[in-house]
N, C-alpha and C positions, 0 to 999 in steps of 0.2 A: 481530460479523459468522460464525454458527454455519456448522455442516457442509452445510446444510439450502439456506443464502445458498450457498454456493460450489461444492454441487454442483449448481447451477444455473447460476451464470457456466458453469464447463462444458459442461456437456447444451450450451446458448447456440454458446459457440464452438466446441463437436464439428460440431452440424447448420450453423454459419454453414460451416464447412474441406469438407460433402458435399454442398453447394452448391455449390462453389465448384469443383469435380471432376466437376462437371455439365456436360454440352451438350446441343445442342437434339434430337438423334440419339440420343442414351441417355447412361448415363456411359460413363469413360475408360477404359481395361478398366489401365492400368499407368500411374500419379501418382508420380513422383520421389519415397522419402521421405527429409528432413534428421535429423540428431538432433538432440535436442533436450533441455534438462539438466534441461529439466522429464518429458521419457518416463520413466516407471519403469517397475521392474517388483513385484508383489507376491514382501514378502521372504522370507512362506515359498511361493512358490511352484515347484509339479514344471512337470515339462514339458507337462504341459494346459492348462493354466494362462495365461489371457489376454493381453496389453501391457496395460500402464494409461495410458490419453494425460490430459497436461491441457495445457492452450493453453501454446502458445508467445509467454509473454510474458519481460518483462526479470526477471531473477533477483530487482531491487528491489522491484517492484513486488508481488511475490510475499511475501515478509517483509513489504511493508506488510497486507499480506489478512492474513498468517499474525497480528500482531502485533494486528490488532481481534478475533479471533476469542477466546474467552470458556478460561479456564485451560484446562480438563476437554477440548477442542476442538480447544484445537492442539494438543497433547500427542498428542491420537491420530491426527492430521495428521503426525504428527513420525514417528511409526510406520510410515507407510504408503509415507512421502515424503521421497527423499535432498535432494531439495531444504528442503521444510521441516523438516528433520531439523537442517541446512544453520542457520534461521531459529530454531527452539527453540532454538540453541547460542547466540542471542542474542538470546533474548525478553528484554525488560524488566522482566519486571514478573510475580513470581512470587504465588501465594498456596496455602498447603495448606494446606484443609481439606476432612472432611468430605463438604461439597455441592459444591467445585471440583472433586473426586475422584470422583464420583459413587459414594459411599458409604452407605449407609443406615444413621440411626443406632440402631436397633435390632443393630441383625444384626451392626457394628463391633464391638458390648458384647463377644463372646465372638471368645475369647483369639484362637483362628485366627485369624480375620478381622479383630481388633486388628491380627495380626501382621503379615498381606496389604498392611493399609492402610502400616505403614511401612516394610516393602520394595518399595512402590511409589513413596511418598517418594523412599523412598531411589535405584530406577533411576536418578529421575528429576535427583536433584542427579549421578548420574550420570554422564548424559546429558547434563549442564547445566554448562558449567564454574563459570560466576555472572561470568563476563565478559560488562561492558552492565548486569548488573543497578542495577539504578534502586531498587525497588522489592519487599519483600519479606517474604511473612502468613505466622505458623503457625502453625494455631490447632487443637491439640484438645483434647478432657477423656475421652478413651477413659482414663487412666492402665494403659493401655500401654503408651508409644512408651519406649523405656529410651536410659538421659539417654547414651550414649555416641553414638547416634544423634541428638540434638535438637545436643550438641557438636559432630558434620563441618557438621553444616550447615550451621549459625554462624560455622562458619569459613570453608568455602565462599562463603558469602553473604555477607559481610562483609568487602569491599575496594572498593578506592579508586574513590571514583564514588559507593558504593551514595548513596538521599538521602531513602527509607524503611525505616525497620526496625522489625517488630510483630510479638509471641513472646507467643502465651500456649500456654502447654504444662503438659500433667499429667503428671505422673511419679509415678504408686502415691498414694500416701499425705499425700507430701513436698512442699518445695517444690522445682524445678527453682533449681538454683546455679547461676545464668547467669555466664557468664563473662566476666567483666568486661572483662580484658586484651587481647579482642578489641576491644575500644574506641579502645583507647591508645596511642602510639608515633607519633600521626597516622592510622591505619587506620579511625575515627572521624570524620574531618577533613570529608566531604562527607554525613556523616549531619542531616537536614535536623526528618525527624519520627523522634520514638523514642516505644515505646508498649509499654510490658512488666509482666505482669499475671500471679499466680501466683509468684512467682518469689524468690529470695538473690538481689539486686546487695550487695552489698559492696566497693567501690573500699574499695581507703585512696591512692591517689593520685590529683593533679589528671587528667581526660582529655584535657581540651582540643578541645570539641564545637566550634571554631569557627564550624559553618558551621547551627548544629542554633538552629530559632525551637520546636519546639515537644515535649515533654514530658509524658507521660502515664503516673502510677507508678499500677499499683491491685489489692489485697492484694500487697504489695513488701513483704520484711522488708529495710526500708534505715532506717538513722538518721538523725539528723541531723544529723552530720560528713558519713558517707555520701555524702550526697545535696549537703553543700556541697562533692566532691570532683568530682560526677559535674553539677556546674553553672562549677566552675573554669573562664572563661576562654568562657564560654560565653555574648560576649557580643553577640550577632546574637536570642537568645531571646526570644520575642517571645508563648508564651504556656507559662504550666505549671500542671497539676492533678495533681492526690497524693489519694487517695480510696482506706480502709482500709488508710492505711501505717501499721501502729497497735506500733512502734519507732520515731517520734519523739514528744517530749517537746518539743523549744525547735523552733523551724521559724523562720530565718533567714533573709529576701530580701534579697541582698548589694545596693550601689549601685554594682556594677562592672555589674547588671544595666538596663546603657539602654534598653535598645527592650522592657522585658518590656510588657505589654499587660493581661496578664489571668495573674489568678489564681484555684484552686480550691480546696476543702479541703474534704474533705468527710468525716464518721467516721473518724479517725482518729483514736479511744477513747482515748489514751493521750497527748494533746499538750494542752497548755500556754500554753505563751503562742508568738504568730506576732511576728516581729520586720519589719515591713517596712522594709527605705531605698531601693529602688524610686522613684525621684523618676518614672517618666514614668506609672506603673501608673495604670489608668484603670477596671480593673473588676474587687469579688474578688469571690467565691464564695463563701459558707462556712457548712459543716452541723455538727453537734454535737449531741452527747446534753447539752452542757453547753455555757456561755457557757467559754468560755478568754480570756487575757489579752492584748490586742492593742492592739500597739504601731504606728503609724503611722508614724513621725519625718518623712522629708521626705518624704512618696509626695502630693504636695499637687495632686497633679493628678487624684485620687483624683476622678469623674462618679458611679460606678452599684456602687452596695453589694449587695447581696444577704446578709441572717443568717438560719438555719434552726435554733435553742436555745431554748430553755428559758428564759424573761423576757427574751428581744433588744428588745420590746418598751421592758422599760426602759430598757435601756442606749442604746439607737440615741438616745431620747430628750432621758437625761441625759448624756451622754459624748460623743460625735461632731459633734456642732455646733460644740467648740472645733479639734478633730484634725483634721476632714474637712470646709472650708468651704466650699470648691467641688462637693461635693455636686452632686447633679446627677435623680442619681433613687436612692429607697432601698426596698429590697423586705423587708419583718421576716418573719419565720412563727417563729411565740410555740405554744412547748408548754410548758401547766400556768403561764399568768401567771399570780401570783398579786398582781402589786404594779398599783397602777390608774398609770397613765404618769403622771411628777411636771410641775411649772407651773416650770423651770425661767426663766431671761433669755436664754440663749443664743439665737443664729439658725441655720438653716440660708438664706441668703441667698439662695443660688441653686436654692434644692430644689426642681422642678419634677413632676415624680408621685413618688406615695409611694403604697406599696403597702402591705399589714398582714392577716395571713392571722394568726388565734387560735383555735389548739384546745384543748378540757380548761380551759375558762376562766369556772367557771358564778358567780366575785365579781365580775370583772371590771366593771368601771365604760367599758362605750365614751366617754360623755364626756369621759373623762379627755386622747381623743383633740385636743380642741380645742388641747390643747396643739401640736401636730405643727403645727396651719395661722396660729395666732397666733407661730410661728418661723418662715414659710414664707410670707413676701409676695409667691415670685413662682410657687406649689405654682397649679399649674392641673387634675392630675389626681388623683384617689383614689378607690381600692381598696378596700373593703375588705371579708375574709372572715370571718360571725362564728358557718358553721355549725356547731352545738353537737352534731347529733345527739339527744343527749336537754335541751335546756330547766333549766333551772332557774334560771336570772336574776328576777326580780318580774315578774310581767306590768304591764302596763299597761291593759288588760284590768278584770285581780283587785283595782288601785289608781289608782283614775280619780279622784284626793284632785286630781288638776289638775299637770304639769310645770312642773319647776325651768330656773329663766327662767337663762341665762348671759348672762355681761359679752358686751356687743355689741359686739365686735370685728367689721372688716371683713374679707371673707377679697374684693381684689376680681379677683383675675386667679380662679378657681377656674372654671370650665369643665363642668368633664364629672366626674361620681361612681356610680359600683356598689357598691350594698350585697349580696350573696349570703350566702343565708343568713337573710334577715334574717326575723328573729319578732317577736311582740310585747313580748316584753324592753324593761321601758321608757326601760332608759337609752340604752336603741339607737331605738329614738322617738323623743326626747329630743335625740339626737344629728341624727337623718337632721334635725327640725323648728329647729337648731341652722342646720344649714347653708345652707338656704331662706335664711332670715330675713337674713345675715350672709353669704350671697357675691349680690349683684346683678349680676350676670356671670353666670351658674350658664345653662348653659344643652342639658346633657343631667339627668337623673337618675335611674337607674334601678334596684330594689325587685327583687332575686330571690328568691325564700322556698325554691328552690332549692339546694342544692351547691352550685350554680353554677358546674359543671363541663358543655361541651358537649355533651362527647365520654359523655354518661353520657344523653343524650338519642334518643329512637326514633325523630326525625330521620336523627341522626348511628351509632349500633349496627347493627353486621350483621347481628345478631338482629332486630333492625326494632321490640326493647321497650328502652323506660327500663329502665338501672340499678336495683337495688332498694331504694326504700325501705323505715327503718321507720314503726309502724302509730301512734309518738306525732311522728315529726317530721313527717310529713303531715299530721297534725291540730295539730302546732304552725304550719304552715306557710297552715292554715284560719286560726288564730288572727293570724295577723300578716294578712294579707291583708283581717281585719276590724277592725287596728289603721291601717291603710293607711289604708281608707274611712274610716275612726272625725276621724283627726286628721292625714290628709297630705295629704291632697286635697284639699280645702279652703284649703290656704296653696301649692300647688300657683301657681309665677306661668304665663300666658298662655303665654309665649314658649317654656317649660321645653321640652324632650322629654320627656311624663315613661312613662315604658318601667316594667310591671310582668306578674314573670316567676310561675308557678304550675306546680303541681306536672301532670304531664301524667294530662288526664281517662279516658283509658285508658289509659294504664298503674301508674297510682293510683288504688285503687277502694277506699276505704275507709267500712266499713257502721258507720253511727255508735250 
């Protein structure tokens, strides 16, 4: 509820009061006035100013109305009403950013305006003692905020009872040194969610954040040992996210985190080893330039794994079955996959959903992915994105000598298959034919000759135009369509829902 809605309520209450003072013969000449805590005078009023009236409502109702306002409107209302000022001092959720404070992004880059922003936030904190605050978000990117102000705001914010703390500071060209001691000695025991970005966090003793359920660190300078201090005695932790934390070399997830369900690690460029001992972990998402040494220890409940790195496809097939026997959903995104997927005897007995994305893999044999099918007797859905931008695989149209015959293994539970970035690559056509001939349970097959992302299409894009495709990509899509008609359409069983997606005829027109 913003100020316009509040003004409508006030207007309605005022009109109702006027009607109550009327009688059939006209207006009552005088009506006894009662004082109300909501009767306010403008803070800057002089003798001639009019009094401002708010409806007579219980104070707790006004506080509830105030709590529903966006922070910017709530702060403005507190400036003109003592009732709202009392409520403001008990406001439980505080968000400080250019947006909530109504500061123009470009104007704020000027030194004077940035100082005004800092002093405005400081004044708000002075008026709000921090009592009862449960959620605090401080988000500035202006490079003008002084460290002393940030320290003071956090000292006010971190009090017993706070549940969510989000700090995204920007102090010049240096990272803000977060005063971690504020969270020690029981001060942070009530915190459930902690999000820190672009700062230095170097605790030297265990913090014992016993209520913490979610931690996200983004662009934070913290070592593996310092992270261990942060996690110390955080028995309630359920989600841990680490992004661009470049000082971590060895990441150890201890067994004491018995409630940890989700772990996300991305772009920690110096990371070499991840050791996971949390037994209840069920989702792990990893992204990096290169593969790191993974040790899953007792993490036998892991059911969902997402890997984005060089050589991820080969690594997943060769080493994961023996360490993650209960895996149900596997997604691998590989850059520069130079080695074909090996044929090994280990199995994924419970794997149901497999997603493979390959980028810049000109020599990769798509048929080697059959190794995953043979190892996954429970597999139900398979998604492959093989869009290469510039197709360098041998084309089946240029080599019509005949396709390879693959071993006739049955994939009895495979129901849905989608291949995006479909081209005339011979091994990709051979893989598709193998799936059709060995999967009697198949219900849906989709071959998409575009990049495979709906948001790139004109039907979804705000501009009303498809995202641009390179000329050679459009031409290869046409060759892919010809390969589908020549080698695939004729062997699709009647019961299979067969869908072919081609480039938009309006947005992707190429003159031959």
